[in-house]
C-alpha positions in Angstrom: 159.2 -23.4 39.0 158.7 -24.1 42.7 160.3 -26.4 45.2 157.3 -28.7 44.7 159.2 -30.8 42.1 161.0 -32.4 45.0 157.7 -33.2 46.9 155.4 -36.2 46.5 152.1 -36.7 48.3 151.5 -39.7 50.4 148.8 -40.9 47.9 151.3 -40.8 45.0 153.9 -42.8 47.0 154.2 -46.5 46.3 153.5 -48.8 49.3 156.9 -50.5 48.8 158.9 -47.2 49.1 159.1 -47.3 53.0 160.4 -50.9 52.7 163.0 -49.8 50.1 164.0 -46.9 52.4 164.4 -49.5 55.2 166.6 -51.6 52.9 168.8 -48.6 52.2 169.1 -47.9 55.9 170.0 -51.6 56.4 172.7 -51.2 53.7 174.0 -48.2 55.5 174.2 -50.1 58.8 176.1 -52.9 57.0 178.6 -50.2 55.8 179.1 -49.0 59.3 179.7 -52.5 60.6 182.3 -53.1 57.8 183.9 -49.8 58.7 184.1 -50.7 62.4 185.7 -54.1 61.5 188.2 -52.8 58.9 188.5 -49.1 59.7 188.5 -48.2 56.0 187.9 -44.5 55.5 186.1 -45.0 52.2 183.5 -47.2 53.9 182.9 -44.4 56.4 182.2 -42.0 53.6 180.2 -44.5 51.7 178.0 -45.1 54.7 177.6 -41.3 55.2 176.6 -41.0 51.5 173.8 -43.5 51.8 172.7 -42.0 55.1 172.3 -38.7 53.2 170.4 -40.4 50.4 168.2 -42.2 52.9 167.5 -38.8 54.4 166.4 -37.5 51.0 164.0 -40.5 50.6 162.6 -39.9 54.1 161.8 -36.3 53.0 159.7 -37.9 50.2 158.0 -40.4 52.6 157.2 -37.6 55.1 156.4 -34.9 52.5 152.8 -34.6 53.7 153.8 -33.7 57.2 157.0 -31.8 56.5 155.4 -29.3 54.2 158.0 -26.9 52.6 160.8 -28.6 54.5 160.4 -31.6 52.2 162.2 -29.6 49.6 165.4 -30.2 51.6 165.8 -33.5 49.7 168.0 -31.5 47.2 170.5 -30.8 50.0 170.5 -34.5 51.0 171.2 -35.5 47.4 174.0 -33.0 47.2 175.7 -34.4 50.3 175.2 -37.9 48.9 177.3 -37.0 45.9 179.9 -35.3 48.1 180.3 -38.2 50.4 180.5 -40.6 47.4 183.3 -38.3 46.0 185.1 -38.5 49.3 184.7 -42.2 49.3 186.2 -42.6 45.8 189.2 -40.5 46.8 189.7 -42.4 50.0 189.4 -45.8 48.2 192.4 -44.7 46.0 194.2 -43.3 49.1 194.3 -39.8 47.5 193.8 -36.6 49.5 190.4 -35.0 48.8 190.5 -31.3 47.9 189.0 -29.4 50.8 187.2 -26.8 48.6 184.5 -29.4 47.9 183.4 -29.4 51.6 183.5 -25.6 51.7 181.3 -25.3 48.6 178.8 -27.8 50.1 178.6 -25.9 53.3 178.1 -22.6 51.5 175.3 -24.1 49.3 173.6 -25.7 52.3 173.5 -22.3 54.1 172.2 -20.7 50.9 169.6 -23.4 50.4 168.3 -23.0 54.0 168.1 -19.2 53.7 166.4 -19.4 50.3 163.8 -21.9 51.6 163.1 -20.0 54.7 162.6 -16.7 52.9 160.9 -18.3 49.9 163.4 -17.2 47.3 162.8 -18.0 43.6 163.2 -21.8 43.2 165.6 -21.4 40.3 168.0 -19.3 42.3 167.9 -21.7 45.2 168.1 -25.1 43.4 170.2 -24.3 40.3 173.5 -23.9 42.3 172.8 -27.2 44.1 172.1 -29.0 40.8 175.3 -27.5 39.3 177.3 -28.7 42.3 175.8 -32.2 41.9 176.6 -32.2 38.2 180.2 -31.1 38.8 180.6 -33.5 41.7 179.3 -36.4 39.6 181.8 -35.7 36.7 184.7 -35.3 39.2 183.6 -38.5 40.9 183.7 -40.5 37.7 187.0 -39.0 36.8 188.5 -39.9 40.2 187.3 -43.5 39.8 188.8 -43.7 36.3 192.1 -42.0 37.2 192.9 -43.3 40.7 191.2 -46.6 41.3 193.6 -49.5 41.1 191.1 -52.2 39.9 190.9 -54.0 36.6 190.0 -51.7 33.7 186.6 -53.3 33.0 185.5 -52.8 36.7 186.9 -49.3 36.6 184.9 -48.4 33.5 181.6 -49.9 34.8 182.1 -48.1 38.1 182.7 -44.8 36.5 179.7 -45.1 34.2 177.4 -46.2 37.1 178.5 -43.2 39.2 177.8 -40.9 36.2 174.3 -42.5 35.7 173.7 -42.3 39.4 174.5 -38.6 39.7 172.7 -37.4 36.6 170.0 -40.1 36.8 168.8 -39.4 40.3 168.6 -35.7 39.5 166.6 -36.4 36.3 164.3 -38.8 38.1 163.6 -36.3 40.8 162.9 -33.5 38.3 160.7 -35.8 36.2 158.8 -36.9 39.4 159.4 -40.5 38.4 158.5 -43.4 40.6 161.0 -43.2 43.6 161.2 -47.0 43.6 163.3 -46.7 40.4 165.8 -44.7 42.4 165.8 -47.3 45.2 166.5 -50.0 42.7 169.2 -47.9 41.1 170.7 -47.3 44.5 170.7 -51.0 45.3 172.5 -51.7 42.1 175.2 -49.1 42.9 175.5 -50.5 46.5 176.0 -54.0 45.0 178.7 -52.7 42.7 180.5 -51.0 45.6 180.3 -54.1 47.7 181.8 -56.2 44.8 184.6 -53.6 44.4 185.3 -53.6 48.1 185.5 -57.4 48.2 187.8 -57.5 45.2 190.0 -54.8 46.8 190.0 -56.8 50.1 191.1 -59.9 48.2 193.8 -57.9 46.3 195.1 -56.3 49.5 195.2 -59.7 51.2 197.1 -61.2 48.3 199.5 -58.3 48.2 200.1 -58.5 51.9 200.8 -62.2 51.7 203.1 -61.6 48.8 205.0 -58.9 50.8 205.3 -61.0 53.9 206.5 -63.9 51.8 209.1 -61.7 50.1 210.3 -60.3 53.5 210.5 -63.8 55.0 212.3 -65.4 52.1 214.8 -62.6 51.9 215.3 -62.2 55.7 218.9 -62.3 56.9 217.9 -64.3 60.0 216.3 -67.8 60.1 212.6 -67.5 60.9 210.7 -70.7 61.7 207.4 -72.0 62.9 207.4 -75.1 65.1 204.0 -76.6 65.7 203.4 -78.6 68.9 200.0 -80.1 68.1 199.0 -82.6 66.9 202.7 -83.5 66.8 205.9 -81.5 67.1 207.3 -80.5 63.6 208.9 -77.7 61.7 206.1 -76.4 59.5 207.9 -73.3 58.1 211.6 -72.4 57.8 212.9 -69.5 55.7 215.4 -70.2 53.0 218.1 -68.3 54.9 218.5 -71.4 57.1 220.6 -73.0 54.4 222.9 -69.9 54.1 223.4 -69.7 57.9 223.5 -73.4 58.9 224.4 -75.1 55.7 221.5 -77.5 55.9 218.7 -77.4 53.3 215.2 -76.5 54.6 213.9 -80.0 53.8 216.2 -81.4 56.6 214.3 -79.3 59.1 210.9 -80.5 57.9 212.0 -84.2 57.9 213.2 -84.3 61.6 211.2 -82.7 64.5 214.4 -82.7 66.6 216.7 -81.4 63.9 217.6 -78.5 66.2 219.9 -80.9 68.1 222.1 -81.1 65.0 222.7 -77.3 65.2 224.6 -77.2 68.5 227.4 -79.1 70.2 226.4 -82.0 72.4 227.0 -80.0 75.6 224.3 -77.5 74.5 221.6 -80.2 73.9 219.8 -79.5 77.2 219.7 -75.7 76.7 218.3 -75.9 73.1 215.8 -78.6 74.1 214.6 -76.3 76.9 214.1 -73.5 74.3 211.7 -75.8 72.4 209.8 -76.8 75.5 206.4 -75.0 75.8 205.6 -73.1 78.9 202.2 -72.7 80.4 203.2 -69.9 82.7 201.8 -66.5 81.8 204.5 -64.3 80.3 206.9 -67.2 80.4 206.5 -68.1 76.7 209.7 -66.5 75.5 213.1 -68.2 75.6 216.5 -67.0 74.5 219.7 -68.8 73.8 223.2 -67.6 72.8 225.5 -70.4 71.9 228.0 -71.7 69.4 226.2 -73.6 66.6 227.6 -76.2 64.2 227.6 -75.5 60.5 227.0 -78.5 58.2 230.7 -78.2 57.2 231.7 -78.8 60.8 232.7 -75.2 61.5 231.2 -73.4 64.5 229.7 -70.0 64.6 228.0 -67.8 67.3 224.3 -67.6 67.1 221.4 -66.2 69.0 218.0 -68.0 69.1 214.8 -66.7 70.5 211.5 -68.7 70.7 208.0 -67.5 71.6 205.2 -69.9 72.6 201.9 -69.4 70.8 198.8 -70.4 72.8 195.4 -71.6 71.7 192.0 -70.4 72.9 192.1 -72.8 75.8 195.5 -71.5 77.0 197.4 -74.6 75.8 200.6 -74.1 73.8 200.1 -74.9 70.2 203.3 -73.7 68.4 206.6 -71.9 68.7 207.8 -69.1 66.5 211.5 -68.4 66.5 214.4 -66.6 65.1 218.0 -67.7 64.7 220.5 -64.9 64.1 224.2 -65.2 63.2 226.0 -63.0 65.7 229.6 -64.1 64.9 230.6 -60.5 63.9 229.1 -59.1 67.0 230.8 -61.7 69.2 234.1 -61.1 67.4 233.8 -57.4 68.0 232.9 -58.0 71.6 236.0 -60.3 72.1 238.1 -57.6 70.4 236.7 -55.0 72.7 237.5 -57.2 75.8 241.0 -57.9 74.5 241.5 -54.2 73.8 240.4 -53.3 77.3 242.6 -56.0 78.8 245.5 -54.8 76.6 244.9 -51.2 77.6 244.8 -52.1 81.3 247.9 -54.2 81.0 249.6 -51.3 79.1 248.7 -48.8 81.8 249.9 -51.2 84.5 253.2 -51.8 82.7 253.8 -48.2 81.9 253.1 -47.1 85.5 255.5 -49.8 86.7 258.2 -49.0 84.2 258.0 -45.3 85.0 257.8 -45.8 88.8 261.2 -47.7 89.1 263.5 -45.1 87.4 261.5 -42.2 88.8 261.9 -43.6 92.4 265.6 -43.8 91.8 265.8 -40.3 90.4 263.7 -38.8 93.2 265.7 -40.7 95.9 269.1 -39.6 94.6 267.8 -36.0 94.0 266.5 -35.7 97.6 269.8 -37.2 98.9 271.8 -34.7 96.9 269.6 -31.8 98.1 269.7 -32.9 101.8 273.5 -33.5 101.7 273.1 -37.2 102.6 275.5 -38.2 99.8 279.1 -37.4 100.5 280.9 -35.0 98.0 283.0 -37.8 96.6 279.9 -39.9 95.8 277.9 -37.1 94.1 279.4 -37.8 90.7 278.2 -41.4 90.8 274.7 -40.3 92.0 274.5 -37.8 89.1 275.4 -40.6 86.6 272.7 -42.8 88.0 270.1 -40.0 87.7 271.3 -39.4 84.1 271.1 -43.1 83.2 267.6 -43.4 84.7 266.5 -40.3 82.8 267.8 -41.7 79.6 265.8 -45.0 80.3 262.7 -42.9 80.7 263.4 -41.0 77.5 263.9 -44.3 75.6 260.6 -45.7 77.1 258.7 -42.6 76.0 260.2 -42.7 72.5 259.4 -46.4 72.1 255.8 -45.9 73.3 255.4 -43.0 71.0 256.7 -45.0 68.0 254.6 -48.0 68.9 251.5 -46.0 69.2 252.0 -44.4 65.8 252.7 -47.8 64.2 249.5 -49.4 65.6 247.3 -46.4 64.6 248.8 -46.2 61.1 250.3 -42.8 61.7 253.9 -43.9 61.5 255.6 -42.5 58.3 257.8 -44.7 56.2 260.2 -43.6 53.5 260.0 -46.6 51.2 262.3 -46.9 48.2 263.7 -49.6 45.9 267.0 -50.7 47.4 269.7 -53.1 46.1 270.1 -56.1 48.4 273.9 -56.0 48.3 274.0 -52.3 49.2 271.5 -52.9 52.0 273.5 -55.8 53.4 276.8 -53.9 53.4 275.1 -51.0 55.2 273.7 -53.2 57.9 277.0 -55.0 58.4 278.9 -51.7 58.7 276.5 -50.3 61.2 276.7 -53.3 63.5 280.5 -53.5 63.4 280.5 -50.3 65.4 277.8 -51.5 67.7 279.8 -54.6 68.8 283.2 -53.0 68.9 284.6 -52.8 72.4 282.1 -55.2 74.0 284.5 -58.2 74.2 282.3 -60.2 71.8 283.3 -61.7 68.5 281.3 -60.6 65.5 281.1 -62.6 62.3 279.0 -62.5 59.2 277.9 -65.3 56.9 276.8 -64.5 53.4 277.3 -65.6 49.8 278.0 -62.4 48.0 277.4 -64.1 44.7 274.0 -65.3 45.8 273.0 -62.0 47.5 271.3 -60.0 44.8 268.1 -58.5 43.8 265.9 -55.6 45.0 263.7 -54.9 47.9 261.3 -52.1 48.8 262.4 -50.9 52.2 262.8 -47.9 54.5 266.6 -48.0 55.2 266.4 -46.2 58.5 263.7 -48.5 59.9 265.4 -51.7 58.8 268.6 -50.4 60.4 266.6 -49.7 63.5 265.4 -53.4 63.5 268.9 -54.7 63.0 270.5 -52.4 65.7 267.9 -53.5 68.2 268.5 -57.2 67.5 272.3 -56.8 67.8 271.9 -54.7 70.9 269.9 -57.5 72.5 272.5 -60.1 71.5 275.2 -58.0 73.1 273.2 -57.4 76.2 272.5 -61.1 76.9 275.9 -62.5 75.8 278.8 -63.1 78.2 282.2 -61.7 77.4 284.0 -63.8 74.9 280.8 -64.9 73.3 279.9 -64.7 69.6 277.4 -62.8 67.6 276.7 -64.1 64.0 275.0 -62.1 61.3 273.6 -64.1 58.4 272.2 -62.8 55.1 270.6 -64.9 52.5 268.1 -65.1 49.7 265.2 -67.6 50.0 264.7 -68.4 46.3 261.6 -70.5 46.9 259.8 -67.9 49.1 261.5 -65.0 47.2 262.5 -63.2 50.3 265.6 -61.4 51.7 266.4 -63.1 55.0 268.5 -61.7 57.8 269.2 -63.4 61.2 271.1 -62.5 64.3 272.5 -65.3 66.5 274.1 -65.0 69.9 275.7 -67.5 72.3 274.1 -65.9 75.4 271.7 -67.1 78.0 268.9 -68.0 75.7 265.2 -67.8 76.4 263.1 -70.2 78.4 260.6 -72.3 76.4 257.7 -70.9 78.4 258.7 -67.3 77.5 259.1 -67.8 73.7 255.4 -67.1 72.9 255.7 -63.7 74.7 259.0 -62.5 73.3 257.3 -59.9 71.0 254.7 -58.8 73.6 254.8 -55.3 75.0 257.0 -54.8 78.0 258.3 -58.4 78.0 261.9 -58.6 79.3 263.9 -61.7 80.1 265.4 -60.1 83.2 264.7 -56.9 85.1 268.4 -56.2 85.1 268.6 -56.0 81.3 267.9 -52.3 81.3 265.5 -52.5 78.3 262.1 -51.0 78.0 260.4 -54.3 76.8 259.2 -52.5 73.7 262.1 -53.0 71.3 261.1 -56.4 69.9 257.5 -55.3 69.7 258.6 -52.3 67.6 260.8 -54.5 65.4 258.0 -56.9 64.6 255.6 -54.0 63.7 258.2 -52.4 61.4 259.0 -55.7 59.7 255.2 -56.5 59.2 254.8 -53.0 57.7 257.3 -54.2 55.1 255.0 -57.2 54.4 257.7 -59.3 56.2 257.8 -61.8 59.0 259.9 -62.1 62.2 260.6 -65.2 64.2 262.7 -66.4 67.1 264.4 -69.7 67.9 266.1 -70.3 71.3 267.0 -72.7 74.0 267.7 -71.7 77.5 271.5 -71.6 78.0 272.3 -72.1 74.3 271.7 -68.7 72.8 269.0 -67.3 70.5 268.4 -66.6 66.8 266.2 -63.8 65.7 265.2 -63.8 62.0 263.3 -61.4 59.9 262.6 -61.5 56.1 261.0 -59.1 53.6 259.8 -59.9 50.1 262.0 -59.3 47.1 260.9 -56.8 44.5 260.8 -57.5 40.8 260.5 -54.9 38.0 257.0 -54.5 36.8 255.3 -55.4 40.1 252.7 -52.9 41.1 252.3 -54.0 44.7 254.6 -53.6 47.7 254.8 -52.0 51.1 254.6 -48.5 49.6 251.4 -49.4 47.8 249.8 -50.6 51.0 251.0 -47.8 53.3 
């Protein structure tokens, strides 16, 4: 057997064959155009496959002038099968094994050497035919296994590829009319075009479905607002109802519905965001404003619109996004408040530290220089000791307050009988008031005082001691301090109040009584943190603390903590 089975003479060749070859070349050109437009890898391989097949047919057309080189049609046919195999894998987006390319290169080299040195035809062509047969089987298998097309199309495609691979080889060996191959190739080309169009439609449908899924489940409001022929909302995502409270149909019904989303003072700004701009690069507008929910509540939102321009440069539509930024704004406000509080704290601390330190330094230098007379040294040392104690109290209070606010303060909660707690609080304050020249009295109904509370005895005593100490500090000699203990049956709370007949608190100062470093007078000697600590401790007990006062008529500080009932599983201990 010689290489002549691949050769045909010009006299045997049908006249229509060159036209058919031209048609195949035209089909290949179409494939390249499709690839350039869509950048699909499988179209690239498909085009290369038909380029190889056209090369094989050209070998037939030019067989008279090519001589022995016309036998290279076998190589072209082999590369045709290889590129079709690559195309099938690429269509399914599956990686092609690289050994196929290596085998094809090896066989091409072998075929060239065999042809050049006139090897036996069987030894040259048999490996190529075996490669084509294996490639054809794997090609059909890849189509059946990987292509995501309807099963009938998949079956027809696999069978046609099998017929193509084995059929073209048989037609070549049998020296059949090449026009049959051309017709067969046209049929296969038509099939691949149909599959490609079907795939394109499926991909487009899947893309639209995914975009719709993303849009309909977007957290933000996405909208399209057309400007021509008339302004109107043409698309609004369902998230609009969740964010604004208004159904989507309300947007479609009113072109100026956006005015209902903001307070009246924001009408000009939001109207400007919906005004088209003809300036290059000026098509984007942003707005951060409070918006009005359908319920009347307000929330912070950010809206961005972008102008879409037509071919003539005229604005045709707006695309926009509305995003609820309430959480971000809240965090921003908390950050600003925290920074302000920190700055105020540093200012207060530096001020409160500077005053006693200045006194300590002044008296210490006077003692060292001998400026103070020997008889006055005792008094100077007492002043230094008193200022040092004030600093110590300030540092202790700051440390406790910091631990309370960061949740690092430890409590020893236990179930306590209200009567026992009341007696302990009264006994401790009797000693606090003794020797001050004030009259201490208590008001309680021992029969009505009963029940249990969950409390840290030491911390509750600290609260009580601070309140009584303040009452003593701001009361004149001969004044009265009244301790009241009661049970609020309706609210189910244990209520304690401390009332004095002192100077009272100005109405303007009442909102700031529990603020850090608030003091009614600089001469009080307090750190300004005592009441802040008391409120934090009471709130840690799930309680409340209030104040009532009139300037010149004394003050009443009240705190309450919830009663505990057997079987309850929740209390301060459970929370902290």
